[in-house]
VOGU-3710 file (C-alpha; in Angstrom, 3 decimals, decimal comma):
1> mrilitgasr> -49,077/34,328/-50,310  -52,397/36,067/-49,883  -54,024/34,704/-46,688  -57,385/35,282/-45,084  -57,810/34,302/-41,402  -61,117/34,210/-39,604  -61,356/34,863/-35,859  -58,087/36,776/-35,995  -58,521/39,109/-33,007  -57,400/36,679/-30,303
11> giglefvrqy> -55,944/33,301/-29,476  -54,864/31,043/-32,347  -56,158/33,381/-35,077  -54,209/36,365/-33,687  -51,018/34,206/-33,354  -51,399/33,137/-37,029  -51,332/36,880/-37,884  -48,303/37,421/-35,689  -46,371/34,655/-37,427  -47,433/35,254/-40,991
21> aplghevlat> -47,199/39,046/-41,051  -43,367/39,310/-40,567  -42,857/36,929/-43,483  -44,260/39,520/-45,916  -47,483/37,673/-46,795  -50,557/39,771/-47,485  -52,743/38,916/-44,475  -56,442/39,648/-44,401  -57,280/39,438/-40,723  -60,997/39,167/-40,010
31> crkphdadel> -62,968/39,519/-36,819  -66,434/40,448/-35,626  -65,509/43,710/-33,878  -62,441/45,383/-35,476  -62,868/48,484/-33,266  -62,248/46,327/-30,174  -59,327/44,393/-31,677  -56,474/46,383/-30,037  -53,747/43,737/-30,434  -54,708/43,170/-34,046
41> eelrarhpnv> -54,612/46,911/-34,656  -51,099/47,082/-33,171  -49,948/44,384/-35,606  -51,502/46,261/-38,545  -49,667/49,438/-37,467  -46,320/47,546/-37,529  -47,026/45,576/-40,673  -48,526/47,390/-43,665  -49,199/43,990/-45,289  -51,897/43,315/-42,664
51> rileldvvna> -55,427/44,416/-43,459  -58,298/44,128/-40,971  -61,748/43,218/-42,260  -65,033/42,866/-40,356  -66,590/39,388/-40,489  -69,258/37,607/-38,549  -69,187/34,069/-39,951  -72,827/33,410/-38,962  -74,178/36,553/-40,677  -74,778/36,001/-44,370
61> dsvrecaaea> -74,679/39,715/-45,145  -71,377/40,071/-43,256  -69,921/37,118/-45,116  -70,886/38,652/-48,559  -69,565/42,072/-47,567  -66,273/40,637/-46,401  -65,869/38,543/-49,567  -66,525/41,667/-51,678  -63,898/43,640/-49,694  -61,384/40,829/-50,032
71> gargldllln> -62,001/40,982/-53,740  -61,727/38,267/-56,371  -57,935/38,681/-56,588  -56,198/35,360/-55,940  -56,459/33,960/-52,388  -53,858/31,301/-51,694  -54,830/30,277/-48,163  -58,122/30,478/-46,286  -57,760/29,689/-42,567  -61,187/28,920/-41,114
81> naghygrstg> -60,238/29,476/-37,496  -63,236/31,308/-35,937  -64,876/29,158/-33,331  -67,060/29,137/-30,285  -66,565/26,951/-27,216  -69,944/27,670/-25,651  -71,108/28,964/-22,323  -71,654/25,607/-20,595  -69,202/22,755/-20,037  -71,256/20,450/-22,208
91> dldtvdpldw> -71,448/17,771/-19,464  -74,537/15,591/-19,639  -76,322/17,619/-16,934  -75,479/21,042/-18,373  -76,121/20,663/-22,075  -77,847/23,824/-23,280  -79,695/23,323/-26,659  -79,655/27,050/-27,534  -75,894/27,268/-26,803  -75,462/24,055/-28,805
101> mqmfevnsig> -77,219/25,557/-31,860  -75,018/28,677/-31,635  -71,907/26,481/-31,617  -73,117/24,645/-34,717  -73,681/27,983/-36,439  -70,173/29,281/-35,657  -68,127/26,027/-35,766  -69,815/24,125/-38,569  -72,056/26,266/-40,764  -70,043/29,509/-40,692
111> plqvtrallp> -66,883/28,004/-42,228  -68,913/26,601/-45,124  -70,538/29,982/-45,818  -67,149/31,722/-45,730  -65,487/29,171/-47,977  -68,301/29,323/-50,549  -68,250/33,111/-50,624  -64,457/33,172/-51,217  -64,401/30,560/-53,960  -63,901/33,111/-56,774
121> alrrgtapkv> -60,745/34,353/-55,023  -59,555/30,850/-54,178  -59,914/29,764/-57,799  -57,451/32,511/-58,748  -54,972/31,541/-56,059  -51,700/29,697/-56,457  -52,136/26,053/-55,317  -54,988/27,298/-53,053  -55,614/25,682/-49,678  -58,590/25,855/-47,292
131> vgvssvkgsi> -57,563/24,853/-43,747  -60,022/24,340/-40,898  -58,671/24,665/-37,394  -60,499/21,725/-35,898  -59,886/19,776/-32,701  -59,048/16,234/-31,681  -62,330/16,519/-29,834  -63,963/16,259/-33,170  -62,575/12,770/-33,624  -65,174/10,169/-32,712
141> trnhmgasyq> -62,534/7,422/-32,507  -60,410/9,399/-30,085  -63,242/10,238/-27,714  -62,087/8,625/-24,492  -63,366/11,220/-22,079  -67,055/11,638/-22,913  -68,919/14,855/-22,151  -68,301/18,049/-24,206  -71,377/17,039/-26,216  -71,837/20,412/-27,766
151> yrssksafna> -68,261/21,209/-28,791  -67,432/17,639/-29,892  -70,473/17,325/-32,147  -69,924/20,827/-33,693  -66,296/19,973/-34,484  -67,240/16,528/-35,865  -69,677/18,293/-38,141  -66,974/20,758/-39,136  -64,751/17,841/-40,071  -67,502/16,404/-42,208
161> vlrslavdlr> -67,944/19,774/-43,949  -64,244/19,983/-44,688  -64,148/16,426/-46,022  -67,058/17,160/-48,414  -65,395/20,416/-49,514  -62,238/18,449/-50,256  -64,202/16,112/-52,591  -66,208/18,949/-54,266  -63,273/21,367/-54,721  -60,646/18,896/-55,897
171> pqgisvfavs> -61,609/19,272/-59,573  -61,090/23,018/-59,150  -57,573/22,551/-57,849  -58,434/23,656/-54,276  -57,097/21,466/-51,463  -58,885/21,240/-48,104  -57,552/20,055/-44,745  -58,634/19,760/-41,129  -55,882/20,506/-38,574  -55,952/20,136/-34,774
181> pgwvdqgedv> -53,793/22,634/-32,820  -53,233/20,158/-29,963  -53,687/20,715/-26,285  -52,816/24,395/-26,307  -51,719/25,822/-22,977  -53,828/28,891/-22,322  -53,752/28,702/-18,580  -56,849/26,572/-17,995  -56,881/23,942/-15,218  -58,646/20,949/-16,695
191> tgglgfddrl> -58,633/19,045/-13,364  -59,470/21,874/-10,957  -61,605/20,966/-7,948  -61,009/17,226/-8,173  -59,368/14,912/-5,661  -56,018/13,324/-6,423  -57,401/10,000/-7,799  -59,935/11,801/-9,980  -57,273/14,236/-11,199  -55,020/11,313/-12,152
201> rkarkfvaef> -57,848/9,553/-14,007  -58,761/12,686/-15,900  -55,170/13,486/-16,769  -54,781/9,930/-18,146  -57,901/10,409/-20,271  -56,480/13,660/-21,608  -53,308/11,871/-22,644  -55,372/9,143/-24,299  -57,483/11,635/-26,158  -54,824/14,083/-27,229
211> ggssarvslq> -52,100/11,548/-27,863  -49,264/10,138/-25,793  -46,732/12,701/-27,034  -49,219/15,616/-27,074  -48,441/17,328/-23,794  -49,606/20,882/-23,515  -47,922/23,108/-26,061  -47,686/26,903/-25,998  -49,838/28,917/-28,315  -46,776/30,096/-30,199
221> esvsrmttli> -45,388/26,596/-30,651  -48,752/25,150/-31,746  -49,247/27,797/-34,429  -45,589/27,470/-35,567  -46,056/23,798/-36,047  -49,336/24,360/-37,906  -47,829/26,954/-40,265  -45,029/24,477/-41,071  -47,585/21,721/-41,654  -49,817/23,886/-43,815
231> drladtdsgg> -46,849/24,767/-45,984  -45,954/21,058/-46,332  -49,395/19,688/-47,125  -49,871/18,812/-50,783  -52,929/18,290/-52,912  -52,534/14,570/-52,415  -53,214/15,146/-48,743  -56,532/16,964/-49,385  -59,382/15,622/-47,317  -57,085/14,614/-44,458
241> ffdhlgrplp> -57,311/15,341/-40,693  -53,956/16,036/-39,035  -52,573/17,007/-35,654  -50,157/19,942/-35,284  -47,221/17,531/-35,717  -48,565/16,395/-39,072  -49,714/13,015/-37,887  -53,001/11,751/-39,425  -55,914/11,696/-36,994  -58,807/9,218/-37,106
251> w> -62,213/10,660/-37,865
//
């Protein structure tokens, strides 16, 4: 496969590169600052099938230049992974409108710009897929915790973008999916500073929001499950929203 991954210099994006590169796929790993992407550069040095491209998903010129560098040769998988969690917690008292707008630019508008620019390459791909790394926090139905106004709304908008792309691109043979990586364990303490009763209540809400069997998963396990899911998804699943285990999520 020929794969392009946005936000590939760290976290989930970097792990996608780690797992796809040894399989021999041609991986176009994009990030805003390639000169600072040391771990990505180490992967490229070990795997000649990895190519690093500069891409700022909110900069129209950068998107056009990246698409030109990627070329119109067939692209089989576009992983819209680049995202922004914001500076504030998004609690009711800390919502920052400027931060909120930046999150919409990165999380919702950017993926649309990237997908549109890469359509010539996707049209030449083999059973091409566009996958958006979304979040269960983008599900309105599963919102049992409140708060996170900025992140939730930007991911809900992202889901809406992906659903519309699925409709518009279906006649062109391009499938589009939203996938949630789950509650990925990256060392954060979601209950820090709370008393026991409050910690228990918050933990229960996390279970309710992320799903009864969705305990924290390692970054490696989450990405491994998503790569398996992406490979399994068919054009008949296009327009769907799934968790990392392949279970449909409510919008």
